[in-house]
C-alpha positions as a printed Julia matrix, in Angstrom:
234×3 Matrix{Float64}:
  -0.01    0.0     0.01
   2.84    2.3     0.88
   4.61    1.46   -2.39
   1.43    2.25   -4.34
   1.17    5.67   -2.68
   4.77    6.43   -3.49
   4.21    5.34   -7.11
   1.12    7.56   -7.49
   2.92   10.5    -5.87
   5.77   10.07   -8.31
   3.42   10.06  -11.28
   1.74   13.24   -9.97
   5.08   15.03   -9.65
   6.05   13.92  -13.13
   2.77   15.26  -14.58
   3.16   18.57  -12.75
   6.63   18.91  -14.17
   5.38   18.3   -17.72
   2.58   20.85  -17.25
   5.02   23.47  -15.89
   7.31   22.97  -18.87
   4.43   23.37  -21.31
   3.22   26.47  -19.52
   6.7    27.94  -19.61
   6.92   27.21  -23.35
   3.52   28.83  -24.0
   4.47   31.84  -21.88
   7.69   32.33  -23.82
   5.75   32.06  -27.08
   3.25   34.71  -25.9
   6.05   37.05  -24.86
   7.68   36.7   -28.26
   4.4    37.44  -30.08
   3.76   40.46  -27.86
   7.26   41.75  -28.55
   6.76   41.43  -32.31
   3.43   43.25  -32.16
   4.87   46.06  -30.09
   7.81   46.54  -32.51
   5.5    46.53  -35.51
   3.27   49.16  -33.95
   6.26   51.37  -33.19
   7.45   51.06  -36.77
   4.05   52.08  -38.09
   3.93   55.23  -36.0
   7.3    56.6   -37.04
   6.43   57.62  -40.62
   3.41   59.61  -39.47
   5.45   61.5   -36.89
   8.16   62.28  -39.4
   5.59   63.4   -41.96
   3.99   65.75  -39.46
   7.35   67.3   -38.59
   8.17   67.9   -42.25
   4.76   69.42  -42.91
   5.11   71.7   -39.93
   8.61   72.93  -40.73
   8.28   73.37  -44.5
   8.58   76.99  -45.71
   7.89   78.09  -49.28
  10.35   80.62  -50.66
   9.42   83.27  -53.23
  11.09   85.84  -55.46
   9.14   89.05  -56.07
   8.96   91.27  -59.17
   8.92   94.91  -58.07
   8.13   96.16  -61.58
   4.8    94.3   -61.62
   3.37   95.68  -58.39
  -0.07   97.32  -58.54
  -2.04   99.36  -55.99
  -5.82   99.38  -56.24
  -8.05  101.69  -54.22
 -11.84  101.75  -53.88
 -13.68  104.78  -52.5
 -17.44  104.97  -51.84
 -20.14  107.51  -52.65
 -23.95  107.76  -52.22
 -25.91  106.75  -49.14
 -26.53  103.28  -50.56
 -22.77  102.95  -51.34
 -21.53  102.83  -54.9
 -17.85  102.05  -55.45
 -15.39  104.26  -57.35
 -12.11  102.45  -58.04
  -8.71  103.37  -59.39
  -4.96  103.04  -59.0
  -1.77  105.11  -59.11
   0.43  105.27  -62.2
   3.64  105.68  -60.22
   4.88  104.19  -56.92
   8.03  102.86  -55.39
   8.15   99.61  -53.45
  11.41   98.83  -51.68
  11.96   95.52  -49.9
  15.07   94.67  -47.94
  14.75   91.17  -49.37
  13.41   90.39  -52.86
  13.48   86.66  -52.14
  12.67   84.5   -49.14
   9.51   83.67  -47.19
   6.55   86.02  -47.59
   7.17   87.32  -44.08
  10.83   88.07  -44.83
   9.93   89.91  -48.03
   7.17   92.05  -46.43
   8.86   92.93  -43.15
  10.5    96.38  -43.21
   9.49   96.99  -46.84
   8.61  100.56  -47.8
   6.06  102.1   -50.13
   6.01  105.59  -51.61
   3.13  106.86  -53.8
   3.07  110.25  -55.57
  -0.58  111.22  -55.27
  -0.54  113.34  -58.44
  -0.41  110.07  -60.4
  -3.88  109.02  -59.24
  -5.75  107.21  -62.03
  -9.5   106.47  -61.9
  -9.82  106.08  -65.7
 -11.5   109.47  -65.79
  -9.14  112.44  -66.43
 -11.62  115.03  -65.1
 -12.14  113.06  -61.9
  -8.38  112.56  -61.56
  -7.8   116.31  -61.76
 -10.4   116.9   -59.03
  -8.94  114.18  -56.8
  -5.46  115.72  -57.08
  -6.59  119.33  -56.74
  -9.51  119.22  -54.32
  -8.56  116.23  -52.21
  -4.83  115.45  -52.07
  -3.69  119.09  -52.14
  -6.31  120.02  -49.54
  -5.09  116.93  -47.62
  -1.47  118.28  -47.67
  -0.33  114.96  -49.1
   1.88  114.96  -52.2
   3.16  111.49  -51.24
   1.69  108.59  -49.31
   4.48  106.88  -47.42
   4.14  103.47  -45.76
   6.48  101.1   -43.89
   5.48   97.55  -43.03
   6.55   97.05  -39.41
   5.18   93.55  -38.93
   4.09   90.59  -41.09
   3.4    87.19  -39.61
   0.83   84.43  -40.16
  -1.22   86.34  -42.77
  -1.53   89.5   -40.66
   0.57   92.63  -40.42
   0.93   96.27  -39.47
   1.79   99.15  -41.81
   2.86  102.57  -40.55
   1.15  104.94  -42.99
   1.94  108.66  -43.26
  -0.48  111.18  -44.8
  -1.31  114.8   -43.95
   1.79  115.02  -41.7
   0.37  112.26  -39.55
   1.54  108.64  -39.1
  -0.84  105.87  -38.07
  -0.26  102.14  -37.62
  -2.92  100.26  -39.63
  -3.58   96.5   -39.6
  -3.67   94.53  -42.85
  -4.07   90.94  -43.97
  -2.22   89.15  -46.74
  -2.45   85.94  -48.75
  -0.88   84.14  -51.68
  -3.23   83.82  -54.65
  -2.05   82.57  -58.09
   1.62   83.55  -57.66
   0.69   86.94  -56.25
   1.07   88.3   -52.72
  -2.09   90.3   -51.99
  -2.31   92.77  -49.14
  -5.74   93.98  -48.0
  -6.58   96.94  -45.74
  -9.21   99.56  -45.1
  -8.26  103.18  -44.45
 -10.45  105.51  -42.41
  -9.28  108.94  -43.56
 -10.44  110.57  -40.33
  -7.41  108.92  -38.68
  -5.3   111.37  -40.7
  -7.64  114.32  -40.15
  -9.08  114.04  -43.63
 -12.5   115.51  -42.9
 -11.76  118.94  -44.43
 -10.22  117.48  -47.6
 -13.23  115.17  -48.03
 -15.55  118.11  -47.52
 -13.65  120.16  -50.14
 -13.9   117.33  -52.69
 -17.53  116.63  -51.95
 -18.4   120.33  -52.36
 -16.71  120.39  -55.77
 -18.46  117.12  -56.81
 -21.71  117.75  -54.91
 -24.12  116.76  -57.68
 -21.96  113.79  -58.76
 -22.07  112.42  -55.22
 -25.85  112.79  -54.9
 -27.78  109.51  -54.84
 -31.4   108.69  -55.61
 -32.36  109.9   -52.1
 -31.11  113.41  -52.99
 -28.29  113.27  -50.41
 -24.73  114.02  -51.5
 -22.49  111.57  -49.7
 -18.78  110.73  -49.77
 -17.69  108.04  -47.31
 -14.57  108.46  -45.19
 -13.12  104.98  -45.7
 -11.16  103.56  -48.66
 -10.36   99.91  -49.42
  -6.82   99.23  -50.64
  -5.34   96.13  -52.29
  -1.62   95.84  -53.08
  -0.62   93.08  -55.48
   2.99   91.87  -55.6
   3.95   89.26  -58.24
   5.82   86.42  -56.54
   7.35   83.29  -58.1
   7.95   80.14  -56.11
  11.6    79.12  -55.83
  12.01   76.13  -53.47
  10.93   74.67  -50.14
  13.21   74.57  -47.1
  12.83   72.4   -44.02
């Protein structure tokens, strides 16, 4: 009886040993599979991270053409607002850098516009604008300096009528052209008297269907700068 117990006990120990070995083998197998899965997942994440970094750090470089710059202005008359648009035949745009990022090109650039070259496609109107507005406004030249340009917004220091004002503007790239947009309220430069002088001279021309002669104090301005892509830097 004692021998039988010892025999059964021996068999039990032997079976336990076999089970432990199998469990150890399965455990090792599971650890190996887990390791492979972890490594594969890590490998899959790397390209996305790298791609994001490249996308974030890419900067497009441009070269501008100063000779192709245009300045468009839009004034407003009548109570119900009718636009009168034009440009200037002569202006000087000076940039410290003619190539680089848009921000590098715009920052510290200067603009000078002789107001006698105003062009609204109407010679009689142009004469009146020069004589009854700009001369009354004491402004033979409009002078501007861009003091800040970053992330599609900027500040331009604009001098007219012996007065300098910092004016916000926005900018964007559209079809190989840098476009700057701003709105000028001429009262910031004490332009009320000059506007009154012009409106008196053009009283009937500024009269709408309601019989009121109206010339608005704000002017929309768009500056277009031709810009050609060069390369991308990281």
